[in-house]
C-alpha positions, 0 to 999 in steps of 0.5 A: 801359305795364304792364297787370298794374301799373296792375290793381294800382294801380288796386285800390289804390281798394278801396272804403271803410265809409261813415262819417258822420263821414269824410264830413263830412271828405272835404267840409271843404274845400269847405264853407271850412275849411281845417284840419280837425283830426282826432282818431280811433281807430287803424286806424280810416280817418284816413289812409287817407282822407288819403291818398285826399284829396290824391291826388283833390285834386291828380289834378283841380288843375292846376298845384297843389303838394300835400303828405303829412307826417309827423314824420321822412322815414322815416315819411313815406315809409312811411306815404304814398310807395307808396300815394301813387304807386298811388292816382294811377296813377302808371304812367302819367305821363310823367314817373316819381315821383322816388324820391330827392327823394319827388316825384309829378309829375303829367301836369296838371303837379301834384306830391305832395311826400312830406316829413318834418317832422325837419327842418322847413324842408323844408316852406318856400319853396313855395307849397302848394295843400293836403295832410295833416300824419299823426301831427301829436302827435308834430310838434314842437310849435314847428315848427308856429308856425315853419315849418308855419302860415307856410308855409301862409298864405303867399300865392302872387302868381300866386292872392292869393285861394287859402287852402292846406289841411291835415288834421292827423291823429293819435292824441292824446298828452296835452295837447300842442299837437295838444289846443291844434289840437283845442281851436281846432277847436271854438272857433268859428274859421271856418277850423278844424273838428274831427272825432273817431270810435271806432275800435270805428265801423269796425273788427270787434269782435273787434279791439276786444276783443283790443286791450281785452285788451292795452291798459290803459284810459288808452291804450285811450281814447287809442288807440282812442276818439280821446280826450285824457288828462290827462298827468301824475300816476302813471305807473302810475295803475291799481296797486292792491290787486288787484295784491296776493298773497302767492305767495313763491318755490317751489323749483321756480320758474323765476326770472326776473331784471330789471336797470336798470343804475343805481348809485344805487341797484343795482336788480333785481327777480325773477318767476316766471311761473305760468300765463303771468302774472308775479310779482313776489316778490324784489328786490335792492337795493343801494347803491353797488354793481356787479353783481357784487355784486347777482350775489353777493348773488342766489346766496347767497339762492337758494343753496338754491332746486332750478331752478338755471335763470335768465332774465335781463333789463334794459338795453341798456346794460349791455351795454357793452364786449362788442362789443371782448371786455371784461367788462360788467355782463351777464358779471359777473353771468353769471361768478358765477353761473356758478361757483356752478352756475346755468345761465342765459338771458341775454334783453337786447334789442339796443336800448332799447325805447321809454319810452312803449312800456315804460310801455304793456306794465306798464300793460296788465297791471296792467290792460286796458282790458277789466277783466283783471289779469294783474301781481301783486306782494308788497309785501312781499317786493318792497317797492320793486316796490311802491313804484315802482308806486304811486308813480313819476311822470312828470316836469312837463310830460311824457308820458313822461318819469320823475321819477328824484329818485324812488328807486324810479323804477330798479326800476320800469325792470326790472320794464318791461324784463321786460315789454317782453320778453314782452308789447311794445307798439309798436315794441318789439314785435319781439324783438330780442334778443342771447341768450347760450344755456343754461350 
């Protein structure tokens, strides 16, 4: 036995902050609540509590099957696998965990299965004792009724009086199936109980203050206070006169030019950054045009601009064809710039940011949860940007898809690519860019 590994795994049981709601959650299953519904703020201990509860129940209950699940296989492995091996002190097990199946086989003949619900049929066919599903708001809603709940309600004929339990944990995502589960848990149904707490009740004040600086009020309420926020309506609902500016381009300003490579209409916005704050001061919107025409318009409009360096942002799809030596939307633009004496740097990520991350990045600049504003638009010189941020809405019933019948939607996407590059949120926070260098 590796004594150092055992010490490391035992150290995984570090003390947690005693929180009354979390203590009540730990007691819920023993009190007869099969399905605790946990909508709590990020980084506040809900997933950690779930891991520990599953590990404890598996270690003290012989011969039962337990699970720890997440929306996808990759998420489930990343969230649970290493921690559950440590929490169950797997280095002491006669049979070591199966890295291929993601199954921990305990000495008492119980098992813990780590499962991705992107293929919800993985959940079926096993007489479960109990477990947890994290990020439940992102699990396919129809899999609850078709796969998950039927499996949890299947009776094991060897133990007909036993009822499986499951912690459903996550951060709200609008009014979807997680909201319905939370409502059920507050309706008096004897199998369900609702638990919630705010991240501020667990995390240090400086961490909360940092989150407020970098999130919109709505996103902060949802992600750090566990609040179910109404979906639908305007995407950038906090955009207001407080975001207006009369600033126009100074001849020595460095120009930041961002594109949505869509031809109906071809939309791009031009910003300058002053003291770390973006000001959208111009735009190029052409009907039924191609990228080269947009570049011709740019060099003509800015032929007298003294600072001949431009930074290019936009849709990763605009790189199409480059791998095979063909001209892309960006190389067409860059050819025109080069011929007209401009230096440029391409700042385009390799992959699209998640739509929600792009939207959240813009919302946080429009108005942060701490009340600060760090995005401005000149409504006279960047009229499409202004109208887009003021009017673009979600598709009915969606929490993130955009209504593309609004002609201003494309330019707000261009705004999003620029903001996401400099002030990203979520998984897009990792800067994965292709830079064509300065020419």
